[in-house]
PDB file with one MODEL, atoms N, CA, C and O in Angstrom:
MODEL        1
ATOM      1  N   MET A   1      17.824   5.311   1.739  1.00  0.00           N
ATOM      2  CA  MET A   1      16.517   4.603   2.180  1.00  0.00           C
ATOM      3  C   MET A   1      17.010   3.004   2.357  1.00  0.00           C
ATOM      4  O   MET A   1      17.776   2.401   1.606  1.00  0.00           O
ATOM      5  N   ALA A   2      16.371   2.509   3.528  1.00  0.00           N
ATOM      6  CA  ALA A   2      16.744   1.254   3.817  1.00  0.00           C
ATOM      7  C   ALA A   2      16.065   0.193   2.826  1.00  0.00           C
ATOM      8  O   ALA A   2      15.038   0.457   2.201  1.00  0.00           O
ATOM      9  N   ALA A   3      16.746  -1.050   2.741  1.00  0.00           N
ATOM     10  CA  ALA A   3      16.077  -2.152   1.959  1.00  0.00           C
ATOM     11  C   ALA A   3      14.789  -2.548   2.427  1.00  0.00           C
ATOM     12  O   ALA A   3      14.513  -2.625   3.625  1.00  0.00           O
ATOM     13  N   LEU A   4      13.945  -2.817   1.436  1.00  0.00           N
ATOM     14  CA  LEU A   4      12.555  -3.204   1.667  1.00  0.00           C
ATOM     15  C   LEU A   4      12.613  -4.666   2.280  1.00  0.00           C
ATOM     16  O   LEU A   4      13.247  -5.560   1.721  1.00  0.00           O
ATOM     17  N   ASN A   5      11.930  -4.851   3.433  1.00  0.00           N
ATOM     18  CA  ASN A   5      11.834  -6.109   4.044  1.00  0.00           C
ATOM     19  C   ASN A   5      10.581  -6.799   3.517  1.00  0.00           C
ATOM     20  O   ASN A   5       9.479  -6.518   3.988  1.00  0.00           O
ATOM     21  N   THR A   6      10.716  -7.595   2.658  1.00  0.00           N
ATOM     22  CA  THR A   6       9.662  -8.168   2.023  1.00  0.00           C
ATOM     23  C   THR A   6       8.870  -9.236   2.856  1.00  0.00           C
ATOM     24  O   THR A   6       7.700  -9.529   2.608  1.00  0.00           O
ATOM     25  N   ALA A   7       9.621  -9.796   3.874  1.00  0.00           N
ATOM     26  CA  ALA A   7       8.898 -10.561   4.744  1.00  0.00           C
ATOM     27  C   ALA A   7       7.666  -9.800   5.528  1.00  0.00           C
ATOM     28  O   ALA A   7       6.482 -10.124   5.620  1.00  0.00           O
ATOM     29  N   ASP A   8       8.309  -8.778   6.008  1.00  0.00           N
ATOM     30  CA  ASP A   8       7.181  -7.737   6.660  1.00  0.00           C
ATOM     31  C   ASP A   8       6.190  -7.315   5.685  1.00  0.00           C
ATOM     32  O   ASP A   8       5.012  -7.274   6.043  1.00  0.00           O
ATOM     33  N   LEU A   9       6.533  -6.979   4.432  1.00  0.00           N
ATOM     34  CA  LEU A   9       5.556  -6.757   3.533  1.00  0.00           C
ATOM     35  C   LEU A   9       4.507  -7.715   3.252  1.00  0.00           C
ATOM     36  O   LEU A   9       3.332  -7.422   3.036  1.00  0.00           O
ATOM     37  N   GLU A  10       5.035  -8.951   3.268  1.00  0.00           N
ATOM     38  CA  GLU A  10       4.053 -10.033   2.937  1.00  0.00           C
ATOM     39  C   GLU A  10       3.081 -10.417   4.047  1.00  0.00           C
ATOM     40  O   GLU A  10       2.045 -11.038   3.811  1.00  0.00           O
ATOM     41  N   VAL A  11       3.516  -9.956   5.478  1.00  0.00           N
ATOM     42  CA  VAL A  11       2.643 -10.267   6.562  1.00  0.00           C
ATOM     43  C   VAL A  11       1.657  -9.048   6.444  1.00  0.00           C
ATOM     44  O   VAL A  11       0.457  -9.267   6.614  1.00  0.00           O
ATOM     45  N   LEU A  12       2.074  -7.836   6.174  1.00  0.00           N
ATOM     46  CA  LEU A  12       1.104  -6.708   5.994  1.00  0.00           C
ATOM     47  C   LEU A  12       0.225  -6.807   4.971  1.00  0.00           C
ATOM     48  O   LEU A  12      -0.925  -6.455   5.234  1.00  0.00           O
ATOM     49  N   VAL A  13       0.467  -7.215   3.807  1.00  0.00           N
ATOM     50  CA  VAL A  13      -0.373  -7.597   2.688  1.00  0.00           C
ATOM     51  C   VAL A  13      -1.566  -8.592   3.039  1.00  0.00           C
ATOM     52  O   VAL A  13      -2.766  -8.357   2.895  1.00  0.00           O
ATOM     53  N   GLU A  14      -1.037  -9.641   3.482  1.00  0.00           N
ATOM     54  CA  GLU A  14      -1.947 -10.647   4.036  1.00  0.00           C
ATOM     55  C   GLU A  14      -2.897 -10.161   5.058  1.00  0.00           C
ATOM     56  O   GLU A  14      -4.100 -10.401   4.960  1.00  0.00           O
ATOM     57  N   ALA A  15      -2.397  -9.491   6.028  1.00  0.00           N
ATOM     58  CA  ALA A  15      -3.218  -8.902   7.072  1.00  0.00           C
ATOM     59  C   ALA A  15      -4.210  -7.883   6.417  1.00  0.00           C
ATOM     60  O   ALA A  15      -5.381  -7.879   6.796  1.00  0.00           O
ATOM     61  N   ALA A  16      -3.786  -7.027   5.456  1.00  0.00           N
ATOM     62  CA  ALA A  16      -4.598  -6.065   4.952  1.00  0.00           C
ATOM     63  C   ALA A  16      -5.642  -6.628   4.060  1.00  0.00           C
ATOM     64  O   ALA A  16      -6.706  -6.035   3.884  1.00  0.00           O
ATOM     65  N   ILE A  17      -5.330  -7.890   3.430  1.00  0.00           N
ATOM     66  CA  ILE A  17      -6.422  -8.457   2.844  1.00  0.00           C
ATOM     67  C   ILE A  17      -7.655  -8.958   3.711  1.00  0.00           C
ATOM     68  O   ILE A  17      -8.823  -8.979   3.321  1.00  0.00           O
ATOM     69  N   ASN A  18      -7.235  -9.319   4.837  1.00  0.00           N
ATOM     70  CA  ASN A  18      -8.280  -9.823   5.923  1.00  0.00           C
ATOM     71  C   ASN A  18      -8.843  -8.748   6.951  1.00  0.00           C
ATOM     72  O   ASN A  18      -9.789  -9.001   7.698  1.00  0.00           O
ATOM     73  N   ASN A  19      -8.136  -7.445   6.922  1.00  0.00           N
ATOM     74  CA  ASN A  19      -8.498  -6.636   7.931  1.00  0.00           C
ATOM     75  C   ASN A  19      -8.484  -5.105   7.105  1.00  0.00           C
ATOM     76  O   ASN A  19      -7.394  -4.745   6.661  1.00  0.00           O
ATOM     77  N   ARG A  20      -9.363  -4.449   6.954  1.00  0.00           N
ATOM     78  CA  ARG A  20      -9.304  -3.129   6.239  1.00  0.00           C
ATOM     79  C   ARG A  20      -8.535  -2.102   7.137  1.00  0.00           C
ATOM     80  O   ARG A  20      -7.844  -1.231   6.609  1.00  0.00           O
ATOM     81  N   LYS A  21      -8.644  -2.197   8.356  1.00  0.00           N
ATOM     82  CA  LYS A  21      -7.948  -1.303   9.391  1.00  0.00           C
ATOM     83  C   LYS A  21      -6.357  -1.407   8.978  1.00  0.00           C
ATOM     84  O   LYS A  21      -5.655  -0.405   8.838  1.00  0.00           O
ATOM     85  N   VAL A  22      -5.960  -2.544   8.830  1.00  0.00           N
ATOM     86  CA  VAL A  22      -4.478  -2.862   8.596  1.00  0.00           C
ATOM     87  C   VAL A  22      -4.216  -2.305   7.264  1.00  0.00           C
ATOM     88  O   VAL A  22      -3.203  -1.625   7.099  1.00  0.00           O
ATOM     89  N   GLY A  23      -5.137  -2.557   6.173  1.00  0.00           N
ATOM     90  CA  GLY A  23      -4.785  -1.891   5.041  1.00  0.00           C
ATOM     91  C   GLY A  23      -4.731  -0.480   5.032  1.00  0.00           C
ATOM     92  O   GLY A  23      -3.880   0.079   4.340  1.00  0.00           O
ATOM     93  N   MET A  24      -5.646   0.258   5.810  1.00  0.00           N
ATOM     94  CA  MET A  24      -5.536   1.681   5.845  1.00  0.00           C
ATOM     95  C   MET A  24      -4.342   2.191   6.604  1.00  0.00           C
ATOM     96  O   MET A  24      -3.869   3.291   6.319  1.00  0.00           O
ATOM     97  N   GLU A  25      -3.809   1.407   7.600  1.00  0.00           N
ATOM     98  CA  GLU A  25      -2.558   1.893   8.241  1.00  0.00           C
ATOM     99  C   GLU A  25      -1.348   1.585   7.237  1.00  0.00           C
ATOM    100  O   GLU A  25      -0.390   2.357   7.204  1.00  0.00           O
ATOM    101  N   LEU A  26      -1.391   0.635   6.551  1.00  0.00           N
ATOM    102  CA  LEU A  26      -0.308   0.362   5.491  1.00  0.00           C
ATOM    103  C   LEU A  26      -0.328   1.439   4.382  1.00  0.00           C
ATOM    104  O   LEU A  26       0.704   1.989   3.997  1.00  0.00           O
ATOM    105  N   LEU A  27      -1.530   1.705   3.900  1.00  0.00           N
ATOM    106  CA  LEU A  27      -1.639   2.809   3.092  1.00  0.00           C
ATOM    107  C   LEU A  27      -1.076   4.016   3.525  1.00  0.00           C
ATOM    108  O   LEU A  27      -0.242   4.603   2.835  1.00  0.00           O
ATOM    109  N   ASN A  28      -1.495   4.476   4.706  1.00  0.00           N
ATOM    110  CA  ASN A  28      -0.915   5.724   5.275  1.00  0.00           C
ATOM    111  C   ASN A  28       0.514   5.754   5.465  1.00  0.00           C
ATOM    112  O   ASN A  28       1.125   6.800   5.246  1.00  0.00           O
ATOM    113  N   VAL A  29       1.131   4.668   5.865  1.00  0.00           N
ATOM    114  CA  VAL A  29       2.670   4.587   5.915  1.00  0.00           C
ATOM    115  C   VAL A  29       3.198   4.927   4.663  1.00  0.00           C
ATOM    116  O   VAL A  29       4.079   5.779   4.546  1.00  0.00           O
ATOM    117  N   LEU A  30       2.679   4.268   3.648  1.00  0.00           N
ATOM    118  CA  LEU A  30       3.237   4.382   2.259  1.00  0.00           C
ATOM    119  C   LEU A  30       3.052   5.928   1.655  1.00  0.00           C
ATOM    120  O   LEU A  30       3.934   6.490   1.006  1.00  0.00           O
ATOM    121  N   ARG A  31       1.759   6.521   1.975  1.00  0.00           N
ATOM    122  CA  ARG A  31       1.424   7.666   1.617  1.00  0.00           C
ATOM    123  C   ARG A  31       2.485   8.773   2.355  1.00  0.00           C
ATOM    124  O   ARG A  31       2.835   9.785   1.747  1.00  0.00           O
ATOM    125  N   VAL A  32       2.870   8.528   3.478  1.00  0.00           N
ATOM    126  CA  VAL A  32       3.722   9.514   4.251  1.00  0.00           C
ATOM    127  C   VAL A  32       5.156   9.187   3.695  1.00  0.00           C
ATOM    128  O   VAL A  32       6.017  10.062   3.783  1.00  0.00           O
ATOM    129  N   ALA A  33       5.437   8.051   3.165  1.00  0.00           N
ATOM    130  CA  ALA A  33       6.829   7.754   2.749  1.00  0.00           C
ATOM    131  C   ALA A  33       6.980   8.556   1.433  1.00  0.00           C
ATOM    132  O   ALA A  33       8.072   9.021   1.105  1.00  0.00           O
ATOM    133  N   ASN A  34       5.855   8.709   0.683  1.00  0.00           N
ATOM    134  CA  ASN A  34       5.840   9.164  -0.547  1.00  0.00           C
ATOM    135  C   ASN A  34       5.533  10.797  -0.575  1.00  0.00           C
ATOM    136  O   ASN A  34       5.212  11.404  -1.596  1.00  0.00           O
ATOM    137  N   GLY A  35       5.667  11.298   0.529  1.00  0.00           N
ATOM    138  CA  GLY A  35       5.491  12.815   0.789  1.00  0.00           C
ATOM    139  C   GLY A  35       4.050  13.260   0.812  1.00  0.00           C
ATOM    140  O   GLY A  35       3.833  14.452   0.596  1.00  0.00           O
ATOM    141  N   LYS A  36       3.085  12.485   1.038  1.00  0.00           N
ATOM    142  CA  LYS A  36       1.761  12.826   1.029  1.00  0.00           C
ATOM    143  C   LYS A  36       1.254  12.714   2.528  1.00  0.00           C
ATOM    144  O   LYS A  36       1.801  12.076   3.427  1.00  0.00           O
ATOM    145  N   GLU A  37       0.123  13.451   2.606  1.00  0.00           N
ATOM    146  CA  GLU A  37      -0.454  13.464   4.006  1.00  0.00           C
ATOM    147  C   GLU A  37      -1.284  11.935   4.172  1.00  0.00           C
ATOM    148  O   GLU A  37      -1.735  11.283   3.230  1.00  0.00           O
ATOM    149  N   PRO A  38      -1.337  11.633   5.347  1.00  0.00           N
ATOM    150  CA  PRO A  38      -2.078  10.312   5.653  1.00  0.00           C
ATOM    151  C   PRO A  38      -3.524  10.651   5.550  1.00  0.00           C
ATOM    152  O   PRO A  38      -3.941  11.755   5.903  1.00  0.00           O
ATOM    153  N   HIS A  39      -4.358   9.640   5.031  1.00  0.00           N
ATOM    154  CA  HIS A  39      -5.774   9.808   5.253  1.00  0.00           C
ATOM    155  C   HIS A  39      -6.261  10.026   6.731  1.00  0.00           C
ATOM    156  O   HIS A  39      -5.646   9.447   7.626  1.00  0.00           O
ATOM    157  N   PRO A  40      -7.222  10.749   7.003  1.00  0.00           N
ATOM    158  CA  PRO A  40      -7.755  10.688   8.388  1.00  0.00           C
ATOM    159  C   PRO A  40      -8.419   9.265   8.737  1.00  0.00           C
ATOM    160  O   PRO A  40      -8.791   8.471   7.873  1.00  0.00           O
ATOM    161  N   ASP A  41      -8.521   9.046  10.178  1.00  0.00           N
ATOM    162  CA  ASP A  41      -9.097   7.861  10.568  1.00  0.00           C
ATOM    163  C   ASP A  41     -10.563   7.635  10.222  1.00  0.00           C
ATOM    164  O   ASP A  41     -11.051   6.511  10.345  1.00  0.00           O
ATOM    165  N   THR A  42     -11.315   8.726   9.771  1.00  0.00           N
ATOM    166  CA  THR A  42     -12.598   8.650   9.321  1.00  0.00           C
ATOM    167  C   THR A  42     -12.725   8.076   7.756  1.00  0.00           C
ATOM    168  O   THR A  42     -13.781   7.707   7.241  1.00  0.00           O
ATOM    169  N   TYR A  43     -11.479   8.083   7.151  1.00  0.00           N
ATOM    170  CA  TYR A  43     -11.573   7.622   5.751  1.00  0.00           C
ATOM    171  C   TYR A  43     -11.963   6.077   5.840  1.00  0.00           C
ATOM    172  O   TYR A  43     -11.702   5.466   6.877  1.00  0.00           O
ATOM    173  N   GLY A  44     -12.513   5.509   4.892  1.00  0.00           N
ATOM    174  CA  GLY A  44     -12.937   4.185   4.800  1.00  0.00           C
ATOM    175  C   GLY A  44     -12.674   4.003   3.394  1.00  0.00           C
ATOM    176  O   GLY A  44     -12.125   4.827   2.663  1.00  0.00           O
ATOM    177  N   ARG A  45     -13.201   2.610   2.993  1.00  0.00           N
ATOM    178  CA  ARG A  45     -12.904   2.125   1.673  1.00  0.00           C
ATOM    179  C   ARG A  45     -13.552   2.852   0.714  1.00  0.00           C
ATOM    180  O   ARG A  45     -12.915   2.977  -0.332  1.00  0.00           O
ATOM    181  N   GLY A  46     -14.755   3.429   0.763  1.00  0.00           N
ATOM    182  CA  GLY A  46     -15.503   4.170  -0.186  1.00  0.00           C
ATOM    183  C   GLY A  46     -14.976   5.474  -0.474  1.00  0.00           C
ATOM    184  O   GLY A  46     -15.341   6.131  -1.449  1.00  0.00           O
ATOM    185  N   ASP A  47     -13.919   5.947   0.561  1.00  0.00           N
ATOM    186  CA  ASP A  47     -13.362   7.306   0.181  1.00  0.00           C
ATOM    187  C   ASP A  47     -12.102   7.198  -0.731  1.00  0.00           C
ATOM    188  O   ASP A  47     -11.557   8.187  -1.222  1.00  0.00           O
ATOM    189  N   LEU A  48     -11.705   5.975  -0.907  1.00  0.00           N
ATOM    190  CA  LEU A  48     -10.291   6.092  -1.591  1.00  0.00           C
ATOM    191  C   LEU A  48     -10.546   5.934  -3.366  1.00  0.00           C
ATOM    192  O   LEU A  48     -11.617   5.606  -3.877  1.00  0.00           O
ATOM    193  N   ASN A  49      -9.495   6.202  -3.982  1.00  0.00           N
ATOM    194  CA  ASN A  49      -9.429   6.314  -5.267  1.00  0.00           C
ATOM    195  C   ASN A  49      -9.537   4.846  -5.840  1.00  0.00           C
ATOM    196  O   ASN A  49      -8.901   3.890  -5.397  1.00  0.00           O
ATOM    197  N   ASN A  50     -10.508   4.803  -6.976  1.00  0.00           N
ATOM    198  CA  ASN A  50     -10.618   3.412  -7.660  1.00  0.00           C
ATOM    199  C   ASN A  50      -9.383   3.438  -8.620  1.00  0.00           C
ATOM    200  O   ASN A  50      -9.270   4.235  -9.552  1.00  0.00           O
ATOM    201  N   ILE A  51      -8.459   2.465  -8.284  1.00  0.00           N
ATOM    202  CA  ILE A  51      -7.345   2.419  -9.168  1.00  0.00           C
ATOM    203  C   ILE A  51      -7.541   1.493 -10.497  1.00  0.00           C
ATOM    204  O   ILE A  51      -7.958   0.338 -10.408  1.00  0.00           O
ATOM    205  N   HIS A  52      -7.244   2.036 -11.587  1.00  0.00           N
ATOM    206  CA  HIS A  52      -7.503   1.422 -12.758  1.00  0.00           C
ATOM    207  C   HIS A  52      -6.490   0.128 -12.907  1.00  0.00           C
ATOM    208  O   HIS A  52      -5.351   0.191 -12.445  1.00  0.00           O
ATOM    209  N   ASP A  53      -6.912  -0.886 -13.488  1.00  0.00           N
ATOM    210  CA  ASP A  53      -6.145  -2.029 -13.786  1.00  0.00           C
ATOM    211  C   ASP A  53      -4.812  -1.774 -14.342  1.00  0.00           C
ATOM    212  O   ASP A  53      -3.825  -2.392 -13.944  1.00  0.00           O
ATOM    213  N   SER A  54      -4.768  -0.964 -15.165  1.00  0.00           N
ATOM    214  CA  SER A  54      -3.536  -0.675 -15.857  1.00  0.00           C
ATOM    215  C   SER A  54      -2.608  -0.134 -15.112  1.00  0.00           C
ATOM    216  O   SER A  54      -1.418  -0.377 -15.313  1.00  0.00           O
ATOM    217  N   ASP A  55      -3.046   0.712 -14.105  1.00  0.00           N
ATOM    218  CA  ASP A  55      -2.170   1.490 -12.926  1.00  0.00           C
ATOM    219  C   ASP A  55      -1.678   0.371 -11.992  1.00  0.00           C
ATOM    220  O   ASP A  55      -0.464   0.269 -11.814  1.00  0.00           O
ATOM    221  N   TRP A  56      -2.491  -0.443 -11.406  1.00  0.00           N
ATOM    222  CA  TRP A  56      -1.860  -1.287 -10.472  1.00  0.00           C
ATOM    223  C   TRP A  56      -0.987  -2.352 -11.206  1.00  0.00           C
ATOM    224  O   TRP A  56       0.042  -2.773 -10.680  1.00  0.00           O
ATOM    225  N   ARG A  57      -1.381  -2.751 -12.342  1.00  0.00           N
ATOM    226  CA  ARG A  57      -0.473  -3.733 -13.011  1.00  0.00           C
ATOM    227  C   ARG A  57       0.962  -3.089 -13.167  1.00  0.00           C
ATOM    228  O   ARG A  57       1.982  -3.675 -12.803  1.00  0.00           O
ATOM    229  N   ALA A  58       0.951  -1.846 -13.732  1.00  0.00           N
ATOM    230  CA  ALA A  58       2.111  -1.355 -13.868  1.00  0.00           C
ATOM    231  C   ALA A  58       2.946  -1.046 -12.561  1.00  0.00           C
ATOM    232  O   ALA A  58       4.171  -1.164 -12.542  1.00  0.00           O
ATOM    233  N   ALA A  59       2.249  -0.668 -11.540  1.00  0.00           N
ATOM    234  CA  ALA A  59       3.001  -0.655 -10.401  1.00  0.00           C
ATOM    235  C   ALA A  59       3.548  -1.896  -9.863  1.00  0.00           C
ATOM    236  O   ALA A  59       4.632  -1.891  -9.279  1.00  0.00           O
ATOM    237  N   LEU A  60       2.877  -2.939 -10.020  1.00  0.00           N
ATOM    238  CA  LEU A  60       3.141  -4.327  -9.661  1.00  0.00           C
ATOM    239  C   LEU A  60       4.432  -4.656 -10.448  1.00  0.00           C
ATOM    240  O   LEU A  60       5.418  -5.128  -9.883  1.00  0.00           O
ATOM    241  N   ALA A  61       4.391  -4.398 -11.730  1.00  0.00           N
ATOM    242  CA  ALA A  61       5.614  -4.801 -12.537  1.00  0.00           C
ATOM    243  C   ALA A  61       6.769  -4.071 -12.094  1.00  0.00           C
ATOM    244  O   ALA A  61       7.843  -4.635 -11.884  1.00  0.00           O
ATOM    245  N   SER A  62       6.570  -2.718 -11.928  1.00  0.00           N
ATOM    246  CA  SER A  62       7.706  -1.885 -11.452  1.00  0.00           C
ATOM    247  C   SER A  62       8.314  -2.393 -10.048  1.00  0.00           C
ATOM    248  O   SER A  62       9.526  -2.331  -9.839  1.00  0.00           O
ATOM    249  N   LEU A  63       7.511  -2.839  -9.211  1.00  0.00           N
ATOM    250  CA  LEU A  63       7.949  -3.380  -7.938  1.00  0.00           C
ATOM    251  C   LEU A  63       8.560  -4.771  -8.000  1.00  0.00           C
ATOM    252  O   LEU A  63       9.425  -5.124  -7.198  1.00  0.00           O
ATOM    253  N   THR A  64       8.150  -5.456  -8.848  1.00  0.00           N
ATOM    254  CA  THR A  64       8.726  -6.821  -9.212  1.00  0.00           C
ATOM    255  C   THR A  64      10.106  -6.591  -9.889  1.00  0.00           C
ATOM    256  O   THR A  64      11.066  -7.324  -9.650  1.00  0.00           O
ATOM    257  N   ALA A  65      10.155  -5.651 -10.652  1.00  0.00           N
ATOM    258  CA  ALA A  65      11.665  -5.306 -11.339  1.00  0.00           C
ATOM    259  C   ALA A  65      12.410  -4.797 -10.138  1.00  0.00           C
ATOM    260  O   ALA A  65      13.612  -5.065 -10.152  1.00  0.00           O
ATOM    261  N   ASP A  66      11.996  -4.169  -9.174  1.00  0.00           N
ATOM    262  CA  ASP A  66      12.943  -3.557  -8.281  1.00  0.00           C
ATOM    263  C   ASP A  66      13.284  -4.636  -7.388  1.00  0.00           C
ATOM    264  O   ASP A  66      14.344  -4.513  -6.775  1.00  0.00           O
ATOM    265  N   LEU A  67      12.592  -5.666  -7.197  1.00  0.00           N
ATOM    266  CA  LEU A  67      12.821  -6.693  -6.104  1.00  0.00           C
ATOM    267  C   LEU A  67      13.866  -7.884  -6.903  1.00  0.00           C
ATOM    268  O   LEU A  67      14.562  -8.715  -6.319  1.00  0.00           O
ATOM    269  N   ALA A  68      13.751  -7.703  -8.302  1.00  0.00           N
ATOM    270  CA  ALA A  68      14.734  -8.863  -8.962  1.00  0.00           C
ATOM    271  C   ALA A  68      16.165  -8.611  -8.844  1.00  0.00           C
ATOM    272  O   ALA A  68      16.974  -9.416  -9.304  1.00  0.00           O
TER     273      ALA A  68
ENDMDL
END
């Protein structure tokens, strides 16, 4: 697997915060990379899982450790 380009990731996350379509595109790229099916174009914010605070905090800690 190639190294994660954090500059590109930063741009995508900033864009996703401002534009839900970008967020869905990014989510689908990550889902496919994780061996899952992408969400269909008809999926919206209300169709997504509600991620618990402890889950996203653990994922962020893991990513932070990977980037160290």
